[in-house]
C-alpha positions as CSV (number, residue, x, y, z in Angstrom):
1,M,99.2,96.1,141.5
2,T,100.5,94.3,138.4
3,S,98.4,94.0,135.3
4,N,98.3,90.8,133.4
5,K,98.3,91.8,129.8
6,T,96.9,89.3,127.4
7,P,99.0,89.0,124.3
8,Q,97.7,90.6,121.1
9,T,96.6,87.9,118.7
10,M,95.6,87.8,115.0
11,K,93.6,85.4,112.9
12,P,95.5,82.9,110.9
13,T,94.4,84.7,107.7
14,T,96.1,87.9,108.8
15,A,99.3,86.1,110.0
16,A,99.5,84.2,106.6
17,K,99.2,87.6,104.7
18,K,102.0,89.1,106.9
19,L,104.1,86.0,106.2
20,G,103.3,86.1,102.5
21,V,102.0,82.5,102.3
22,Y,98.8,80.8,101.1
23,L,96.8,80.0,104.2
24,E,95.3,76.8,102.8
25,A,98.8,75.4,102.3
26,T,99.9,76.0,105.9
27,P,99.8,73.2,108.6
28,A,96.4,72.6,110.2
29,Q,97.8,73.8,113.6
30,F,98.6,77.2,112.1
31,Q,95.2,77.4,110.4
32,E,93.2,76.5,113.5
33,G,94.5,78.8,116.2
34,D,95.1,82.5,116.6
35,V,98.7,83.7,116.3
36,T,100.3,86.1,118.9
37,R,102.6,88.9,117.8
38,D,105.4,87.1,119.5
39,E,104.7,83.9,117.5
40,L,104.6,85.9,114.3
41,T,107.9,87.6,115.1
42,A,109.4,84.2,115.8
43,L,108.1,82.8,112.5
44,Q,109.6,85.8,110.7
45,T,113.0,85.7,112.3
46,D,113.5,81.9,112.6
47,P,111.1,80.4,110.1
48,P,110.4,76.6,110.5
49,E,111.0,74.3,107.6
50,W,107.3,74.3,106.5
51,L,107.4,78.0,106.1
52,L,110.7,78.0,104.2
53,E,109.3,75.3,101.8
54,L,106.1,77.2,101.2
55,R,108.0,80.4,100.4
56,R,110.3,78.4,98.1
57,T,107.8,76.2,96.2
58,G,104.4,77.5,97.0
59,P,101.5,77.4,96.4
60,H,101.7,81.2,96.6
61,P,98.9,83.7,97.4
62,R,97.8,86.2,94.7
63,P,99.9,89.2,95.9
64,V,103.1,87.0,95.6
65,I,102.1,85.6,92.2
66,A,101.4,89.1,90.9
67,A,104.7,90.4,92.1
68,K,106.6,87.4,90.6
69,L,104.9,87.9,87.3
70,G,105.2,91.7,87.3
71,V,101.5,92.4,87.1
72,S,98.7,93.7,89.4
73,I,96.3,91.4,91.2
74,A,93.5,92.7,89.0
75,G,95.7,91.8,86.0
76,L,95.9,88.2,87.3
77,A,92.1,88.1,87.4
78,R,91.8,89.5,83.9
79,G,94.2,86.8,82.8
80,G,92.1,84.1,84.4
81,V,94.5,83.3,87.3
82,E,92.2,82.8,90.2
83,E,93.9,80.0,92.1
84,A,97.1,79.8,94.0
85,L,100.1,78.8,91.8
86,T,103.4,77.0,92.7
87,T,106.8,78.4,91.9
88,D,107.0,76.0,88.9
89,Q,103.7,77.1,87.5
90,I,104.8,80.7,87.8
91,A,108.1,79.9,86.0
92,A,106.1,78.1,83.3
93,L,104.0,81.2,82.7
94,L,107.0,83.4,82.5
95,E,108.5,81.1,80.0
96,E,105.4,80.7,77.9
97,K,104.6,84.4,77.9
98,P,100.9,84.2,77.1
99,D,99.4,87.2,75.5
100,W,97.5,88.2,78.6
101,L,100.7,88.2,80.6
102,E,102.6,90.4,78.1
103,K,99.6,92.8,78.0
104,E,99.3,93.0,81.8
105,R,103.1,93.5,82.2
106,A,102.9,96.4,79.8
107,V,99.9,97.9,81.7
108,Q,101.9,97.6,84.9
109,A,104.9,99.3,83.4
110,D,102.7,102.1,82.2
111,V,101.2,102.5,85.7
112,R,104.6,102.6,87.3
113,A,105.9,105.2,84.7
114,E,102.8,107.4,85.4
115,N,103.4,107.1,89.1
116,V,107.0,108.3,88.7
117,R,105.9,111.2,86.5
118,I,103.3,112.3,89.1
119,K,105.8,112.0,91.9
120,E,108.4,114.1,90.0
121,K,105.8,116.7,89.1
122,R,104.8,117.0,92.8
123,A,108.4,117.3,93.9
124,A,109.1,120.0,91.3
125,R,106.0,121.9,92.4
126,R,107.2,121.7,96.1
127,N,110.6,123.1,95.1
128,Q,109.2,126.1,93.3
129,P,109.0,129.5,95.1
130,R,105.5,130.4,96.4
131,K,105.0,133.3,93.9
132,A,105.9,131.1,90.9
133,R,103.1,128.7,91.8
134,R,100.3,131.2,91.7
135,G,100.8,132.3,88.0
């Protein structure tokens, strides 16, 4: 007896997140139907021109914008950036260096430094002999 497995699918929203693109900027065909895992893999390994263009010029989703600006997603919201931005708009923000962006980049740098400090502290604690930990 053979079993006919139905392919695993995901909603276009999920597929767009995995591809790092803004769903509303994708072609209607992509937005309207479910995406199989095989289709997602094909899009990742051999992206069509529309996907390459979206990744190159945008508009980009908030996680991509935040990464390109070096801030958190919450930092984007605090800075008033709520819509998708193009690559040119992101470059303009980086050039203008508004006060909110400089502040949020400093906050992000502090968060990263604190995460490194905590990681190093935990590693040092793991490397201590058991008796030394108790004291």
